[in-house]
C-alpha beads as a LAMMPS data file, in Angstrom:
LAMMPS data file: protein, C-alpha beads

65 atoms
64 bonds

1 atom types
1 bond types

-500.0 500.0 xlo xhi
-500.0 500.0 ylo yhi
-500.0 500.0 zlo zhi

Masses

1 110.0

Atoms # bond

1 1 1 229.557 120.450 -318.020
2 1 1 230.218 121.719 -321.477
3 1 1 233.221 121.805 -323.461
4 1 1 234.472 124.760 -326.027
5 1 1 235.030 123.556 -329.856
6 1 1 236.971 125.758 -332.184
7 1 1 233.557 127.647 -333.864
8 1 1 232.501 128.780 -330.246
9 1 1 230.093 126.396 -330.044
10 1 1 230.037 124.455 -326.492
11 1 1 228.829 120.505 -326.490
12 1 1 227.521 118.830 -324.165
13 1 1 230.283 116.611 -321.911
14 1 1 229.352 113.542 -319.997
15 1 1 230.891 111.505 -317.232
16 1 1 230.691 107.479 -317.327
17 1 1 231.840 105.991 -313.856
18 1 1 233.672 102.640 -313.478
19 1 1 235.160 100.671 -311.514
20 1 1 238.410 102.248 -313.484
21 1 1 237.384 105.549 -311.804
22 1 1 235.714 108.486 -313.287
23 1 1 235.994 109.039 -317.703
24 1 1 234.709 112.767 -319.381
25 1 1 233.250 112.466 -322.560
26 1 1 232.367 114.057 -325.281
27 1 1 228.220 113.569 -325.991
28 1 1 229.406 112.771 -329.864
29 1 1 232.043 110.631 -328.574
30 1 1 228.960 108.968 -326.103
31 1 1 226.506 107.786 -328.463
32 1 1 229.500 107.157 -330.977
33 1 1 229.960 104.739 -328.405
34 1 1 227.159 103.094 -328.732
35 1 1 226.538 103.211 -332.297
36 1 1 224.242 105.688 -332.078
37 1 1 225.721 109.427 -335.010
38 1 1 224.956 112.042 -335.646
39 1 1 224.646 114.601 -337.756
40 1 1 223.654 118.073 -338.374
41 1 1 223.718 120.557 -340.915
42 1 1 224.037 119.961 -344.835
43 1 1 225.530 116.702 -346.425
44 1 1 229.306 118.102 -348.159
45 1 1 232.600 116.313 -348.566
46 1 1 233.631 117.495 -345.695
47 1 1 230.837 115.936 -343.765
48 1 1 230.288 113.583 -345.751
49 1 1 233.788 111.844 -345.126
50 1 1 232.989 112.558 -341.143
51 1 1 230.538 110.437 -341.121
52 1 1 232.448 107.796 -343.635
53 1 1 235.094 107.295 -340.828
54 1 1 232.493 107.162 -338.281
55 1 1 231.647 103.655 -340.004
56 1 1 234.494 102.492 -340.643
57 1 1 235.248 102.583 -337.588
58 1 1 232.270 101.640 -335.517
59 1 1 232.669 98.520 -338.775
60 1 1 236.432 97.682 -337.265
61 1 1 235.366 97.336 -334.494
62 1 1 232.487 94.501 -334.343
63 1 1 231.734 93.333 -337.792
64 1 1 228.977 92.187 -336.796
65 1 1 226.795 94.450 -335.344

Bonds

1 1 1 2
2 1 2 3
3 1 3 4
4 1 4 5
5 1 5 6
6 1 6 7
7 1 7 8
8 1 8 9
9 1 9 10
10 1 10 11
11 1 11 12
12 1 12 13
13 1 13 14
14 1 14 15
15 1 15 16
16 1 16 17
17 1 17 18
18 1 18 19
19 1 19 20
20 1 20 21
21 1 21 22
22 1 22 23
23 1 23 24
24 1 24 25
25 1 25 26
26 1 26 27
27 1 27 28
28 1 28 29
29 1 29 30
30 1 30 31
31 1 31 32
32 1 32 33
33 1 33 34
34 1 34 35
35 1 35 36
36 1 36 37
37 1 37 38
38 1 38 39
39 1 39 40
40 1 40 41
41 1 41 42
42 1 42 43
43 1 43 44
44 1 44 45
45 1 45 46
46 1 46 47
47 1 47 48
48 1 48 49
49 1 49 50
50 1 50 51
51 1 51 52
52 1 52 53
53 1 53 54
54 1 54 55
55 1 55 56
56 1 56 57
57 1 57 58
58 1 58 59
59 1 59 60
60 1 60 61
61 1 61 62
62 1 62 63
63 1 63 64
64 1 64 65
């Protein structure tokens, strides 16, 4: 399954099944859930802010990891 975003880039979607049913994640959200941050392209102010936001989110979710 693929999702379409603003700049017409296709992003793979993964389906996770649990006792509560199925849930679809874009691959980057699924990787973040596993504490993996994926960065592609040049680092500029925008991409640096995105990475810092993800790191802060992960820190708030589990400060011991």
